[in-house]
PyMOL Python script that loads the backbone (N, CA, C, O; Angstrom):
from pymol import cmd

cmd.read_pdbstr("""\
ATOM      1  N   MET A   1     123.459 -30.285-228.921  1.00  0.00           N
ATOM      2  CA  MET A   1     122.205 -30.080-229.198  1.00  0.00           C
ATOM      3  C   MET A   1     120.938 -30.506-228.794  1.00  0.00           C
ATOM      4  O   MET A   1     120.737 -31.615-229.291  1.00  0.00           O
ATOM      5  N   HIS A   2     119.954 -30.118-228.094  1.00  0.00           N
ATOM      6  CA  HIS A   2     118.615 -30.665-227.767  1.00  0.00           C
ATOM      7  C   HIS A   2     117.850 -30.037-227.759  1.00  0.00           C
ATOM      8  O   HIS A   2     118.018 -28.869-227.409  1.00  0.00           O
ATOM      9  N   TYR A   3     116.505 -30.566-228.184  1.00  0.00           N
ATOM     10  CA  TYR A   3     115.185 -30.421-228.352  1.00  0.00           C
ATOM     11  C   TYR A   3     114.400 -30.164-227.002  1.00  0.00           C
ATOM     12  O   TYR A   3     114.380 -30.992-226.091  1.00  0.00           O
ATOM     13  N   PHE A   4     113.700 -28.835-226.953  1.00  0.00           N
ATOM     14  CA  PHE A   4     113.181 -28.776-225.471  1.00  0.00           C
ATOM     15  C   PHE A   4     112.017 -30.257-225.317  1.00  0.00           C
ATOM     16  O   PHE A   4     111.955 -30.681-224.163  1.00  0.00           O
ATOM     17  N   SER A   5     111.459 -30.744-225.984  1.00  0.00           N
ATOM     18  CA  SER A   5     111.027 -31.998-225.607  1.00  0.00           C
ATOM     19  C   SER A   5     111.701 -32.897-225.253  1.00  0.00           C
ATOM     20  O   SER A   5     111.067 -33.788-224.689  1.00  0.00           O
ATOM     21  N   GLN A   6     113.327 -33.130-225.399  1.00  0.00           N
ATOM     22  CA  GLN A   6     114.046 -33.869-224.708  1.00  0.00           C
ATOM     23  C   GLN A   6     114.504 -33.544-223.472  1.00  0.00           C
ATOM     24  O   GLN A   6     114.759 -34.344-222.573  1.00  0.00           O
ATOM     25  N   ALA A   7     114.613 -32.300-223.433  1.00  0.00           N
ATOM     26  CA  ALA A   7     115.023 -31.613-221.979  1.00  0.00           C
ATOM     27  C   ALA A   7     114.187 -31.758-220.812  1.00  0.00           C
ATOM     28  O   ALA A   7     114.541 -31.994-219.656  1.00  0.00           O
ATOM     29  N   PHE A   8     112.771 -31.546-221.382  1.00  0.00           N
ATOM     30  CA  PHE A   8     111.346 -31.064-220.435  1.00  0.00           C
ATOM     31  C   PHE A   8     111.336 -32.754-220.060  1.00  0.00           C
ATOM     32  O   PHE A   8     111.409 -33.180-218.907  1.00  0.00           O
ATOM     33  N   LEU A   9     111.226 -33.623-221.301  1.00  0.00           N
ATOM     34  CA  LEU A   9     111.031 -35.107-221.026  1.00  0.00           C
ATOM     35  C   LEU A   9     112.493 -35.823-219.855  1.00  0.00           C
ATOM     36  O   LEU A   9     112.276 -36.742-219.066  1.00  0.00           O
ATOM     37  N   GLY A  10     113.410 -35.379-219.959  1.00  0.00           N
ATOM     38  CA  GLY A  10     114.598 -35.639-218.575  1.00  0.00           C
ATOM     39  C   GLY A  10     114.125 -34.910-217.442  1.00  0.00           C
ATOM     40  O   GLY A  10     114.482 -35.430-216.384  1.00  0.00           O
ATOM     41  N   TRP A  11     113.556 -34.053-217.338  1.00  0.00           N
ATOM     42  CA  TRP A  11     113.608 -33.325-216.159  1.00  0.00           C
ATOM     43  C   TRP A  11     112.278 -34.202-215.423  1.00  0.00           C
ATOM     44  O   TRP A  11     112.327 -34.723-214.309  1.00  0.00           O
ATOM     45  N   TYR A  12     110.919 -34.212-216.495  1.00  0.00           N
ATOM     46  CA  TYR A  12     109.705 -34.718-216.099  1.00  0.00           C
ATOM     47  C   TYR A  12     110.064 -36.280-215.609  1.00  0.00           C
ATOM     48  O   TYR A  12     109.429 -36.706-214.645  1.00  0.00           O
ATOM     49  N   MET A  13     111.022 -37.113-216.218  1.00  0.00           N
ATOM     50  CA  MET A  13     111.176 -38.176-215.728  1.00  0.00           C
ATOM     51  C   MET A  13     111.792 -38.278-213.999  1.00  0.00           C
ATOM     52  O   MET A  13     111.390 -38.987-213.077  1.00  0.00           O
ATOM     53  N   ALA A  14     112.912 -37.259-214.044  1.00  0.00           N
ATOM     54  CA  ALA A  14     113.855 -37.356-212.810  1.00  0.00           C
ATOM     55  C   ALA A  14     113.021 -36.765-211.500  1.00  0.00           C
ATOM     56  O   ALA A  14     113.188 -37.175-210.351  1.00  0.00           O
ATOM     57  N   TRP A  15     112.027 -35.650-211.922  1.00  0.00           N
ATOM     58  CA  TRP A  15     110.939 -35.279-211.023  1.00  0.00           C
ATOM     59  C   TRP A  15     109.960 -36.548-210.426  1.00  0.00           C
ATOM     60  O   TRP A  15     109.832 -36.696-209.211  1.00  0.00           O
ATOM     61  N   VAL A  16     109.236 -37.510-211.474  1.00  0.00           N
ATOM     62  CA  VAL A  16     108.501 -38.782-210.988  1.00  0.00           C
ATOM     63  C   VAL A  16     109.498 -39.450-210.328  1.00  0.00           C
ATOM     64  O   VAL A  16     109.230 -39.771-209.171  1.00  0.00           O
ATOM     65  N   ASP A  17     110.914 -39.838-210.886  1.00  0.00           N
ATOM     66  CA  ASP A  17     111.564 -40.800-210.380  1.00  0.00           C
ATOM     67  C   ASP A  17     111.460 -40.027-208.713  1.00  0.00           C
ATOM     68  O   ASP A  17     110.666 -40.647-208.007  1.00  0.00           O
ATOM     69  N   THR A  18     111.969 -39.084-208.160  1.00  0.00           N
ATOM     70  CA  THR A  18     112.471 -38.632-206.887  1.00  0.00           C
ATOM     71  C   THR A  18     111.020 -38.386-206.201  1.00  0.00           C
ATOM     72  O   THR A  18     110.965 -38.235-204.980  1.00  0.00           O
ATOM     73  N   ASN A  19     109.989 -38.351-206.900  1.00  0.00           N
ATOM     74  CA  ASN A  19     108.512 -38.338-205.841  1.00  0.00           C
ATOM     75  C   ASN A  19     108.164 -39.913-205.551  1.00  0.00           C
ATOM     76  O   ASN A  19     107.468 -40.234-204.588  1.00  0.00           O
ATOM     77  N   ALA A  20     108.642 -40.744-206.354  1.00  0.00           N
ATOM     78  CA  ALA A  20     108.423 -42.116-206.325  1.00  0.00           C
ATOM     79  C   ALA A  20     109.248 -42.693-205.085  1.00  0.00           C
ATOM     80  O   ALA A  20     108.883 -43.496-204.226  1.00  0.00           O
ATOM     81  N   VAL A  21     110.629 -41.956-205.272  1.00  0.00           N
ATOM     82  CA  VAL A  21     111.636 -43.036-204.086  1.00  0.00           C
ATOM     83  C   VAL A  21     111.403 -41.847-202.910  1.00  0.00           C
ATOM     84  O   VAL A  21     111.662 -42.429-201.856  1.00  0.00           O
ATOM     85  N   ASP A  22     111.044 -40.486-202.604  1.00  0.00           N
ATOM     86  CA  ASP A  22     110.390 -39.931-201.553  1.00  0.00           C
ATOM     87  C   ASP A  22     108.907 -40.579-200.734  1.00  0.00           C
ATOM     88  O   ASP A  22     108.621 -40.564-199.537  1.00  0.00           O
ATOM     89  N   ALA A  23     108.164 -41.112-201.884  1.00  0.00           N
ATOM     90  CA  ALA A  23     107.095 -41.328-200.975  1.00  0.00           C
ATOM     91  C   ALA A  23     107.146 -42.916-200.402  1.00  0.00           C
ATOM     92  O   ALA A  23     106.110 -43.323-199.876  1.00  0.00           O
ATOM     93  N   THR A  24     108.398 -43.911-200.483  1.00  0.00           N
ATOM     94  CA  THR A  24     108.879 -44.846-199.635  1.00  0.00           C
ATOM     95  C   THR A  24     109.662 -44.527-198.595  1.00  0.00           C
ATOM     96  O   THR A  24     110.000 -45.352-197.747  1.00  0.00           O
ATOM     97  N   GLN A  25     110.076 -43.061-198.585  1.00  0.00           N
ATOM     98  CA  GLN A  25     110.746 -43.142-197.271  1.00  0.00           C
ATOM     99  C   GLN A  25     110.435 -42.400-195.962  1.00  0.00           C
ATOM    100  O   GLN A  25     111.278 -41.830-195.269  1.00  0.00           O
ATOM    101  N   GLN A  26     108.871 -42.492-195.662  1.00  0.00           N
ATOM    102  CA  GLN A  26     108.380 -41.700-195.263  1.00  0.00           C
ATOM    103  C   GLN A  26     108.248 -42.447-193.127  1.00  0.00           C
ATOM    104  O   GLN A  26     108.107 -43.630-192.818  1.00  0.00           O
ATOM    105  N   ALA A  27     108.301 -41.893-192.672  1.00  0.00           N
ATOM    106  CA  ALA A  27     108.480 -42.617-191.562  1.00  0.00           C
ATOM    107  C   ALA A  27     107.246 -42.961-190.835  1.00  0.00           C
ATOM    108  O   ALA A  27     107.406 -43.195-189.637  1.00  0.00           O
ATOM    109  N   ASP A  28     105.999 -43.044-191.321  1.00  0.00           N
ATOM    110  CA  ASP A  28     104.656 -43.612-190.559  1.00  0.00           C
ATOM    111  C   ASP A  28     104.645 -45.056-191.326  1.00  0.00           C
ATOM    112  O   ASP A  28     103.774 -45.805-190.886  1.00  0.00           O
ATOM    113  N   ARG A  29     105.338 -45.528-192.250  1.00  0.00           N
ATOM    114  CA  ARG A  29     105.427 -47.056-192.659  1.00  0.00           C
ATOM    115  C   ARG A  29     106.544 -47.604-192.246  1.00  0.00           C
ATOM    116  O   ARG A  29     107.605 -47.039-191.984  1.00  0.00           O
ATOM    117  N   ASN A  30     106.152 -49.264-192.168  1.00  0.00           N
ATOM    118  CA  ASN A  30     107.051 -49.593-191.375  1.00  0.00           C
ATOM    119  C   ASN A  30     107.959 -50.402-192.581  1.00  0.00           C
ATOM    120  O   ASN A  30     108.721 -51.347-192.379  1.00  0.00           O
ATOM    121  N   TRP A  31     107.714 -49.881-193.635  1.00  0.00           N
ATOM    122  CA  TRP A  31     109.118 -50.671-195.072  1.00  0.00           C
ATOM    123  C   TRP A  31     109.490 -49.660-195.893  1.00  0.00           C
ATOM    124  O   TRP A  31     108.826 -48.735-196.361  1.00  0.00           O
ATOM    125  N   ARG A  32     110.790 -49.986-196.027  1.00  0.00           N
ATOM    126  CA  ARG A  32     111.326 -49.053-197.291  1.00  0.00           C
ATOM    127  C   ARG A  32     111.834 -50.010-198.210  1.00  0.00           C
ATOM    128  O   ARG A  32     112.164 -51.179-198.012  1.00  0.00           O
ATOM    129  N   MET A  33     111.847 -49.172-199.482  1.00  0.00           N
ATOM    130  CA  MET A  33     112.841 -49.926-200.842  1.00  0.00           C
ATOM    131  C   MET A  33     113.912 -48.977-200.996  1.00  0.00           C
ATOM    132  O   MET A  33     113.779 -47.755-200.947  1.00  0.00           O
ATOM    133  N   PHE A  34     115.224 -49.752-201.226  1.00  0.00           N
ATOM    134  CA  PHE A  34     116.413 -49.117-201.325  1.00  0.00           C
ATOM    135  C   PHE A  34     116.668 -49.742-202.943  1.00  0.00           C
ATOM    136  O   PHE A  34     116.008 -50.596-203.536  1.00  0.00           O
ATOM    137  N   PRO A  35     117.834 -49.004-203.386  1.00  0.00           N
ATOM    138  CA  PRO A  35     118.653 -49.615-204.286  1.00  0.00           C
ATOM    139  C   PRO A  35     119.839 -50.252-203.969  1.00  0.00           C
ATOM    140  O   PRO A  35     120.587 -49.641-203.206  1.00  0.00           O
ATOM    141  N   ILE A  36     120.128 -51.157-204.308  1.00  0.00           N
ATOM    142  CA  ILE A  36     121.853 -51.887-203.945  1.00  0.00           C
ATOM    143  C   ILE A  36     122.382 -51.963-205.123  1.00  0.00           C
ATOM    144  O   ILE A  36     121.660 -52.350-206.041  1.00  0.00           O
ATOM    145  N   SER A  37     123.644 -51.646-205.365  1.00  0.00           N
ATOM    146  CA  SER A  37     124.382 -51.792-206.522  1.00  0.00           C
ATOM    147  C   SER A  37     125.833 -52.479-205.670  1.00  0.00           C
ATOM    148  O   SER A  37     126.115 -52.061-204.547  1.00  0.00           O
ATOM    149  N   TRP A  38     126.533 -53.374-206.235  1.00  0.00           N
ATOM    150  CA  TRP A  38     127.842 -53.881-206.393  1.00  0.00           C
ATOM    151  C   TRP A  38     128.406 -54.223-207.590  1.00  0.00           C
ATOM    152  O   TRP A  38     127.712 -54.756-208.456  1.00  0.00           O
ATOM    153  N   GLY A  39     129.342 -54.038-207.729  1.00  0.00           N
ATOM    154  CA  GLY A  39     130.465 -54.292-209.114  1.00  0.00           C
ATOM    155  C   GLY A  39     129.253 -54.017-210.432  1.00  0.00           C
ATOM    156  O   GLY A  39     128.719 -52.973-210.807  1.00  0.00           O
ATOM    157  N   TRP A  40     129.110 -55.446-210.912  1.00  0.00           N
ATOM    158  CA  TRP A  40     128.037 -54.813-212.214  1.00  0.00           C
ATOM    159  C   TRP A  40     126.518 -55.320-211.701  1.00  0.00           C
ATOM    160  O   TRP A  40     125.677 -55.655-212.535  1.00  0.00           O
ATOM    161  N   ASN A  41     126.278 -55.345-210.479  1.00  0.00           N
ATOM    162  CA  ASN A  41     124.814 -56.068-210.192  1.00  0.00           C
ATOM    163  C   ASN A  41     124.350 -55.276-209.841  1.00  0.00           C
ATOM    164  O   ASN A  41     125.083 -54.440-209.313  1.00  0.00           O
ATOM    165  N   THR A  42     123.014 -55.015-209.877  1.00  0.00           N
ATOM    166  CA  THR A  42     121.957 -53.656-209.516  1.00  0.00           C
ATOM    167  C   THR A  42     120.377 -54.570-208.963  1.00  0.00           C
ATOM    168  O   THR A  42     119.717 -55.424-209.556  1.00  0.00           O
ATOM    169  N   ASP A  43     120.249 -54.128-208.017  1.00  0.00           N
ATOM    170  CA  ASP A  43     119.060 -55.141-207.575  1.00  0.00           C
ATOM    171  C   ASP A  43     118.289 -53.776-206.365  1.00  0.00           C
ATOM    172  O   ASP A  43     118.721 -52.642-206.158  1.00  0.00           O
ATOM    173  N   ILE A  44     117.235 -54.360-205.852  1.00  0.00           N
ATOM    174  CA  ILE A  44     116.321 -53.661-205.106  1.00  0.00           C
ATOM    175  C   ILE A  44     116.210 -54.070-203.568  1.00  0.00           C
ATOM    176  O   ILE A  44     115.697 -55.182-203.443  1.00  0.00           O
ATOM    177  N   GLY A  45     116.502 -53.554-202.559  1.00  0.00           N
ATOM    178  CA  GLY A  45     116.316 -53.961-201.325  1.00  0.00           C
ATOM    179  C   GLY A  45     115.084 -53.565-200.788  1.00  0.00           C
ATOM    180  O   GLY A  45     114.509 -52.530-201.126  1.00  0.00           O
ATOM    181  N   ILE A  46     114.582 -54.522-199.797  1.00  0.00           N
ATOM    182  CA  ILE A  46     113.157 -53.900-199.135  1.00  0.00           C
ATOM    183  C   ILE A  46     113.260 -54.649-198.046  1.00  0.00           C
ATOM    184  O   ILE A  46     113.500 -55.856-198.043  1.00  0.00           O
ATOM    185  N   GLU A  47     113.009 -53.666-196.701  1.00  0.00           N
ATOM    186  CA  GLU A  47     113.325 -53.723-195.667  1.00  0.00           C
ATOM    187  C   GLU A  47     112.064 -53.330-194.719  1.00  0.00           C
ATOM    188  O   GLU A  47     111.557 -52.209-194.749  1.00  0.00           O
ATOM    189  N   TYR A  48     111.682 -54.228-193.996  1.00  0.00           N
ATOM    190  CA  TYR A  48     110.447 -54.198-193.525  1.00  0.00           C
ATOM    191  C   TYR A  48     110.977 -54.330-191.589  1.00  0.00           C
ATOM    192  O   TYR A  48     111.644 -55.150-190.959  1.00  0.00           O
ATOM    193  N   ASN A  49     110.232 -53.023-191.213  1.00  0.00           N
ATOM    194  CA  ASN A  49     110.657 -53.402-189.240  1.00  0.00           C
ATOM    195  C   ASN A  49     108.934 -53.654-188.795  1.00  0.00           C
ATOM    196  O   ASN A  49     107.966 -53.293-189.464  1.00  0.00           O
ATOM    197  N   TRP A  50     108.915 -54.228-187.747  1.00  0.00           N
ATOM    198  CA  TRP A  50     107.844 -54.620-186.962  1.00  0.00           C
ATOM    199  C   TRP A  50     108.161 -54.259-185.694  1.00  0.00           C
ATOM    200  O   TRP A  50     107.377 -54.490-184.773  1.00  0.00           O
TER     201      TRP A  50
END
""", "prot")
cmd.dss("prot")
cmd.show_as("cartoon", "prot")
cmd.util.cbc("prot")
cmd.orient("prot")
């Protein structure tokens, strides 16, 4: 059983996160950020194209 505030907070956090990811995936930028995960390691990759 979840309270409305818990469900709303979960939805809001997912919405903010997806907007942040979408903002880095636009074609007019020379760089992008993406998650990297292998085994028990997690990192952030940054790619720059010139």
